[in-house]
C-alpha positions as CSV (number, residue, x, y, z in Angstrom):
1,X,23.0,91.4,41.8
2,X,25.3,92.3,44.7
3,X,23.0,90.4,47.1
4,X,23.2,87.3,44.9
5,X,27.0,87.5,44.8
6,X,27.2,87.9,48.6
7,X,24.9,84.8,49.0
8,X,27.3,82.8,46.9
9,X,30.1,83.4,49.4
10,X,30.8,80.9,52.1
11,X,30.7,82.3,55.7
12,X,34.5,82.1,56.0
13,X,34.9,84.1,52.7
14,X,32.4,86.7,54.0
15,X,34.4,87.1,57.2
16,X,37.6,87.4,55.3
17,X,36.1,90.1,52.9
18,X,34.6,91.9,55.9
19,X,38.0,92.2,57.6
20,X,39.7,93.3,54.4
21,X,37.1,96.0,53.9
22,X,37.7,97.1,57.5
23,X,41.5,97.2,56.9
24,X,41.1,99.4,53.8
25,X,38.8,101.9,55.5
26,X,41.0,102.1,58.5
27,X,44.1,102.6,56.5
28,X,42.6,105.4,54.4
29,X,41.4,107.2,57.6
30,X,44.8,106.9,59.3
31,X,46.6,108.2,56.2
32,X,44.7,111.5,56.6
33,X,46.8,114.4,58.0
34,X,44.1,115.0,60.6
35,X,44.9,111.6,62.1
36,X,48.4,112.7,63.2
37,X,49.6,115.3,65.7
38,X,51.9,116.9,63.2
39,X,49.3,116.9,60.4
40,X,51.3,114.8,58.0
41,X,50.3,112.0,55.7
42,X,51.2,108.6,57.2
43,X,53.1,106.3,54.8
44,X,50.6,103.6,53.5
45,X,52.6,100.7,55.0
46,X,52.6,102.3,58.5
47,X,48.9,103.2,58.3
48,X,48.1,99.6,57.1
49,X,50.3,98.1,59.9
50,X,48.5,100.2,62.6
51,X,45.1,99.4,61.1
52,X,45.7,95.7,61.0
53,X,47.2,95.7,64.4
54,X,44.1,97.5,65.8
55,X,41.4,95.6,63.9
56,X,43.1,92.3,64.6
57,X,43.4,93.4,68.3
58,X,47.2,92.9,68.3
59,X,48.9,96.0,69.7
60,X,52.2,96.0,67.8
61,X,52.9,99.6,66.8
62,X,55.4,101.4,64.5
63,X,54.9,104.7,66.4
64,X,53.8,105.6,69.9
65,X,50.0,105.8,69.9
66,X,49.9,109.0,72.1
67,X,52.8,110.8,70.6
68,X,52.2,110.2,66.9
69,X,48.4,110.0,66.5
70,X,46.0,112.8,67.1
71,X,42.8,112.4,69.1
72,X,41.0,111.7,65.8
73,X,43.5,109.1,64.9
74,X,43.3,107.5,68.4
75,X,39.5,107.4,68.0
76,X,39.8,105.6,64.7
77,X,42.1,103.1,66.3
78,X,39.7,102.6,69.2
79,X,36.8,102.1,66.7
80,X,38.9,99.5,64.8
81,X,39.7,97.7,68.1
82,X,36.1,97.5,69.1
83,X,34.8,96.3,65.7
84,X,37.7,93.9,65.4
85,X,37.3,92.6,68.9
86,X,33.6,91.8,68.7
87,X,33.5,91.1,65.0
88,X,31.6,93.1,62.4
89,X,29.0,90.3,62.1
90,X,28.1,90.4,65.8
91,X,27.7,94.2,65.8
92,X,25.6,94.1,62.5
93,X,23.3,91.4,63.8
94,X,22.8,93.2,67.1
95,X,21.6,96.4,65.3
96,X,19.4,94.2,63.0
97,X,17.7,92.8,66.1
98,X,17.2,96.4,67.5
99,X,15.7,97.5,64.2
100,X,13.6,94.4,64.1
101,X,15.0,93.2,60.8
102,X,14.6,89.6,59.7
103,X,17.8,87.6,60.1
104,X,18.1,84.7,57.7
105,X,19.8,81.4,57.9
106,X,22.8,82.5,55.9
107,X,23.5,85.4,58.2
108,X,23.1,83.1,61.2
109,X,25.6,80.7,59.7
110,X,28.1,83.5,59.0
111,X,27.7,84.8,62.6
112,X,28.2,81.3,63.9
113,X,31.5,81.0,62.0
114,X,32.5,84.5,63.1
115,X,32.2,83.8,66.9
116,X,33.2,80.1,66.5
117,X,29.9,78.9,68.0
118,X,29.2,75.2,67.9
119,X,25.6,75.4,66.6
120,X,23.4,77.7,64.7
121,X,20.5,77.5,67.2
122,X,20.7,80.2,69.8
123,X,23.2,82.2,67.9
124,X,21.1,85.4,67.9
125,X,20.6,85.1,71.6
126,X,24.3,84.7,72.1
127,X,25.0,87.8,69.9
128,X,22.8,89.8,72.2
129,X,24.7,88.5,75.3
130,X,28.0,89.3,73.6
131,X,27.1,93.0,73.0
132,X,25.3,93.4,76.3
133,X,28.2,91.8,78.3
134,X,30.7,93.9,76.4
135,X,29.0,97.1,77.3
136,X,28.8,96.1,81.0
137,X,32.4,94.9,81.3
138,X,33.9,97.7,79.3
139,X,31.7,100.3,81.1
140,X,32.6,99.0,84.5
141,X,36.3,98.9,83.7
142,X,36.2,102.4,82.2
143,X,34.6,103.9,85.3
144,X,37.1,102.3,87.7
145,X,40.1,103.2,85.6
146,X,38.7,106.8,85.1
147,X,38.4,107.2,88.9
148,X,42.0,105.9,89.4
149,X,43.5,108.0,86.5
150,X,41.7,111.2,87.8
151,X,44.4,111.2,90.5
152,X,47.1,111.8,87.9
153,X,45.3,113.9,85.3
154,X,42.2,116.2,84.8
155,X,38.8,114.6,84.8
156,X,38.1,114.8,81.1
157,X,41.4,113.1,80.2
158,X,40.9,110.5,82.9
159,X,37.5,109.6,81.5
160,X,39.0,109.3,78.0
161,X,41.9,107.2,79.2
162,X,39.5,105.0,81.2
163,X,37.4,104.3,78.1
164,X,40.3,103.8,75.8
165,X,42.2,101.4,78.0
166,X,39.1,99.5,79.1
167,X,38.1,98.8,75.5
168,X,41.7,98.0,74.6
169,X,42.1,95.5,77.5
170,X,38.7,93.8,77.0
171,X,39.4,93.3,73.3
172,X,42.9,92.1,74.1
173,X,44.4,94.8,71.9
174,X,47.2,96.2,74.0
175,X,47.1,99.8,72.6
176,X,47.8,102.4,75.3
177,X,48.0,106.2,75.7
178,X,50.8,106.3,78.3
179,X,53.2,107.9,75.8
180,X,52.6,111.3,77.5
181,X,55.2,110.1,80.1
182,X,57.5,108.5,77.6
183,X,57.3,106.6,74.3
184,X,56.5,102.9,74.4
185,X,56.3,102.6,78.2
186,X,52.9,101.0,78.3
187,X,51.8,100.5,81.9
188,X,55.3,100.4,83.5
189,X,54.4,103.5,85.5
190,X,51.6,101.5,87.2
191,X,53.6,98.3,87.8
192,X,52.8,98.4,91.5
193,X,49.2,99.8,91.3
194,X,46.8,97.0,92.3
195,X,43.7,98.8,91.0
196,X,45.0,99.4,87.5
197,X,46.6,95.9,87.3
198,X,43.6,94.0,88.6
199,X,41.1,95.8,86.4
200,X,43.2,95.4,83.2
201,X,43.9,91.7,84.0
202,X,40.2,90.9,84.7
203,X,39.2,92.7,81.4
204,X,41.9,90.7,79.5
205,X,40.7,87.4,81.0
206,X,37.0,88.1,80.5
207,X,37.5,89.1,76.9
208,X,39.9,86.3,76.1
209,X,38.1,83.4,77.7
210,X,35.4,83.1,75.0
211,X,31.8,84.2,74.4
212,X,30.6,80.6,74.6
213,X,32.0,80.4,78.1
214,X,29.9,83.4,79.1
215,X,26.8,81.7,77.9
216,X,27.6,78.4,79.7
217,X,28.4,80.1,83.0
218,X,25.4,82.4,82.8
219,X,23.2,79.3,82.3
220,X,24.8,77.0,84.9
221,X,26.3,79.5,87.4
222,X,29.3,78.1,89.4
223,X,28.3,74.4,89.0
224,X,31.4,73.2,87.3
225,X,30.0,69.7,86.7
226,X,27.2,71.1,84.6
227,X,29.5,72.9,82.2
228,X,30.0,71.7,78.6
229,X,33.3,69.9,78.0
230,X,34.5,72.9,76.1
231,X,34.0,75.2,79.1
232,X,35.7,72.8,81.5
233,X,38.8,72.5,79.3
234,X,39.0,76.2,78.7
235,X,38.6,77.2,82.4
236,X,41.1,74.6,83.5
237,X,43.7,75.4,80.8
238,X,43.3,79.2,81.4
239,X,44.0,78.8,85.1
240,X,47.0,76.6,84.5
241,X,48.6,79.0,82.0
242,X,47.9,82.1,84.0
243,X,49.2,80.9,87.4
244,X,51.8,78.5,86.1
245,X,53.2,81.2,83.8
246,X,53.3,83.7,86.6
247,X,55.3,81.3,88.9
248,X,57.8,80.6,86.1
249,X,58.2,84.3,85.2
250,X,58.6,85.2,88.9
251,X,61.7,82.9,89.3
252,X,63.2,83.7,85.9
253,X,62.9,87.5,86.4
254,X,63.6,87.6,90.2
255,X,67.2,88.9,89.6
256,X,66.3,90.8,86.4
257,X,63.4,93.1,85.6
258,X,61.6,92.8,89.0
259,X,64.8,92.8,91.1
260,X,64.7,95.3,94.0
261,X,60.9,95.8,94.0
262,X,58.7,95.0,96.9
263,X,57.5,91.4,97.1
264,X,53.8,92.3,96.3
265,X,54.9,94.3,93.2
266,X,57.1,91.4,92.1
267,X,54.1,89.1,92.3
268,X,51.9,91.6,90.6
269,X,54.4,92.0,87.7
270,X,54.8,88.3,87.2
271,X,51.0,87.7,87.2
272,X,50.4,90.6,84.8
273,X,53.2,89.3,82.5
274,X,51.5,85.9,82.4
275,X,48.0,87.3,81.8
276,X,49.0,89.9,79.2
277,X,51.0,87.2,77.2
278,X,47.6,85.6,76.6
279,X,47.2,88.0,73.6
280,X,46.7,91.4,75.4
281,X,50.0,93.2,74.7
282,X,50.3,95.5,77.7
283,X,53.4,95.3,79.9
284,X,54.4,96.6,83.3
285,X,58.1,95.7,82.9
286,X,60.5,96.4,80.0
287,X,59.7,93.5,77.7
288,X,62.9,94.0,75.7
289,X,64.9,93.5,78.9
290,X,63.5,90.1,79.7
291,X,65.9,87.2,79.9
292,X,66.0,84.8,77.0
293,X,64.4,82.1,79.1
294,X,61.5,84.5,80.0
295,X,61.1,85.4,76.3
296,X,60.8,81.8,75.4
297,X,58.2,81.2,78.1
298,X,56.3,84.2,76.9
299,X,56.6,83.0,73.3
300,X,54.9,79.8,74.4
301,X,52.1,81.6,76.2
302,X,51.6,83.9,73.2
303,X,51.6,80.9,70.8
304,X,48.8,79.2,72.7
305,X,46.9,82.4,73.2
306,X,43.3,82.7,74.5
307,X,40.2,80.7,73.9
308,X,38.0,80.1,70.8
309,X,35.2,82.5,70.0
310,X,36.8,85.3,72.0
311,X,38.7,88.5,71.4
312,X,42.0,86.6,71.8
313,X,44.3,85.0,69.2
314,X,46.9,82.1,69.2
315,X,46.2,78.5,68.5
316,X,43.8,78.6,71.4
317,X,43.7,76.8,74.8
318,X,41.3,74.0,73.6
319,X,43.7,73.2,70.6
320,X,46.6,72.8,73.1
321,X,44.5,70.5,75.4
322,X,43.2,68.4,72.6
323,X,46.7,67.8,71.2
324,X,48.0,67.0,74.7
325,X,45.1,64.5,75.2
326,X,45.9,63.0,71.8
327,X,49.6,62.5,72.6
328,X,48.7,61.1,76.0
329,X,46.3,58.6,74.4
330,X,48.9,57.6,71.9
331,X,51.7,57.1,74.5
332,X,49.5,54.9,76.7
333,X,47.8,52.9,73.9
334,X,44.4,54.4,74.4
335,X,41.9,54.2,71.5
336,X,40.2,57.5,72.2
337,X,41.1,60.9,73.6
338,X,39.0,61.5,76.7
339,X,38.6,64.2,79.3
340,X,36.1,64.6,82.2
341,X,34.4,61.4,81.2
342,X,33.8,62.5,77.6
343,X,35.4,61.4,74.4
344,X,36.9,64.0,72.1
345,X,35.9,63.5,68.5
346,X,38.3,62.7,65.7
347,X,37.4,65.8,63.8
348,X,38.5,68.0,66.7
349,X,41.8,66.2,66.9
350,X,42.3,66.6,63.1
351,X,41.5,70.3,63.2
352,X,43.8,70.9,66.2
353,X,46.7,69.2,64.4
354,X,46.0,71.3,61.3
355,X,45.9,74.5,63.3
356,X,49.1,73.7,65.1
357,X,51.1,72.8,62.0
358,X,49.7,75.7,60.0
359,X,50.7,78.2,62.7
360,X,54.1,76.7,63.2
361,X,54.7,76.7,59.4
362,X,53.7,80.4,59.1
363,X,55.8,81.4,62.1
364,X,58.9,79.5,61.1
365,X,58.7,80.9,57.6
366,X,58.2,84.5,58.9
367,X,61.2,84.2,61.2
368,X,63.4,83.0,58.3
369,X,62.2,85.9,56.1
370,X,62.6,88.6,58.7
371,X,66.0,87.4,59.9
372,X,67.3,87.2,56.3
373,X,65.9,90.7,55.5
374,X,67.1,92.4,58.7
375,X,69.9,90.3,60.4
376,X,68.2,91.0,63.8
377,X,68.6,88.7,66.8
378,X,66.7,85.5,66.2
379,X,65.2,85.4,69.7
380,X,63.8,88.9,69.3
381,X,62.4,88.1,65.9
382,X,60.8,84.9,67.2
383,X,59.3,87.0,70.0
384,X,57.9,89.5,67.5
385,X,56.6,86.8,65.1
386,X,54.8,84.9,68.0
387,X,53.3,88.3,69.1
388,X,51.9,89.0,65.7
389,X,50.7,85.4,65.0
390,X,49.1,85.3,68.4
391,X,47.7,88.8,68.0
392,X,49.4,89.7,71.3
393,X,51.2,93.0,70.8
394,X,54.1,92.5,73.2
395,X,57.3,93.6,71.6
396,X,61.0,93.1,72.1
397,X,61.5,96.6,70.7
398,X,62.4,95.7,67.1
399,X,59.1,96.4,65.3
400,X,59.8,100.1,64.8
401,X,63.1,99.3,63.0
402,X,61.8,96.7,60.6
403,X,61.9,97.2,56.8
404,X,58.9,97.2,54.6
405,X,59.1,93.5,53.7
406,X,59.2,92.5,57.4
407,X,56.3,94.8,58.3
408,X,54.2,93.2,55.5
409,X,55.1,89.8,56.9
410,X,53.9,90.8,60.3
411,X,50.7,92.3,58.8
412,X,49.9,89.0,57.1
413,X,50.6,87.1,60.4
414,X,48.3,89.5,62.4
415,X,45.6,89.0,59.9
416,X,45.8,85.2,59.9
417,X,46.1,85.2,63.6
418,X,42.8,87.1,64.0
419,X,40.6,85.4,61.4
420,X,42.3,82.1,62.2
421,X,44.7,80.3,60.0
422,X,42.2,77.4,59.6
423,X,39.5,79.9,58.6
424,X,41.8,81.6,56.2
425,X,42.6,78.2,54.5
426,X,38.9,77.3,54.3
427,X,38.1,80.7,52.6
428,X,40.4,79.6,49.8
429,X,38.5,76.4,49.3
430,X,35.1,78.0,48.7
431,X,32.2,75.7,48.0
432,X,34.2,72.9,46.6
433,X,33.0,69.5,47.9
434,X,35.5,66.6,48.3
435,X,34.4,63.6,46.1
436,X,32.9,60.7,48.1
437,X,35.8,58.4,47.0
438,X,38.6,57.1,49.2
439,X,41.9,56.0,47.8
440,X,43.4,52.6,48.6
441,X,45.1,52.5,52.0
442,X,48.8,51.6,52.5
443,X,50.9,51.5,55.7
444,X,53.6,54.1,56.4
445,X,56.2,53.6,59.1
446,X,56.0,56.2,61.9
447,X,58.6,56.9,64.6
């Protein structure tokens, strides 16, 4: 009976239900007294907020992860980050392959939707690559970070910190355990450390560039011309956002948060700020002290986010590029959107516009609700909303002082940001099929 009910669900509905089940389980675990250092019961809203932030790989927190949560609670958070980052369907299919279980077409379709793959064929092979690649990247990052952290703490703690921060960085979660040196300081103590910064940045980029990109690069090596159009767009846009954002942040913060630091540390802080704004959530400078201009630039980077089929959030790099190409084609009277000698389909343009408008509508509504409920600074609220919607985790420092309504708003945004606003909308539609009838056309004046 249950199996039949599950089969009647669409892939998007199954993904939505899976995430909801994960949120419920995580919330109940984090409410347990054993999950906190003081052995107290965490309020349901705070437990839910932390669970959603972890499983949706965001990083916004209502309490310092090290100072408030016990080792058990931290391990629950780490588990939620890993499952939320890879997707429960990917992990489930991988174990099914190991156990030699038969994987049907419905499961393949759901997995395809989960990782945002463009075709059902080869999806199981991709799932194997995702899990294998994750183990390799996270393992390598954990080893390097553990060796570096061993200079500042005992070996056991260094290993634990290496694993936690490697998983958190690769999954673009932004949770950290640096609260031992001060609450909410993130990686500010390592702002000039090239090893920590480079490892964290590489993990963020690798996890946020998209699983399809892994597959394409592994098949074609460094031959850019052989890549699919999706890969070319993603790699190009990622490079522009990272280095372009770093240059802008360097000049905007030269007399502010990075003033007085050595030049190499200033460059490192600017580069890290640009990379982490792509949905990672770590910070090496005080985010709340950024100039308003830097906050607006960071909001833009957070709103765009990472790439489809990755651990990142945001409207995604491909969405931004498709919309830019569509505007360019409209301005110059071109019939089609084209890039790299290929035409971008009308469905992709339609979906990109839908995603942009949906995310903007949700973000603007959330800002209005939170500002009305709290009377906080609009720029800081916009920053927090963009961080939640893009599943980033960077904070202007106001999350901890929000009321229950504002927290629930951010919880909803983090959830939509992870499963995708378009996916969330499709889950409400179900199996309904639009009738094959088109209404009469009439002209509307535009512009």
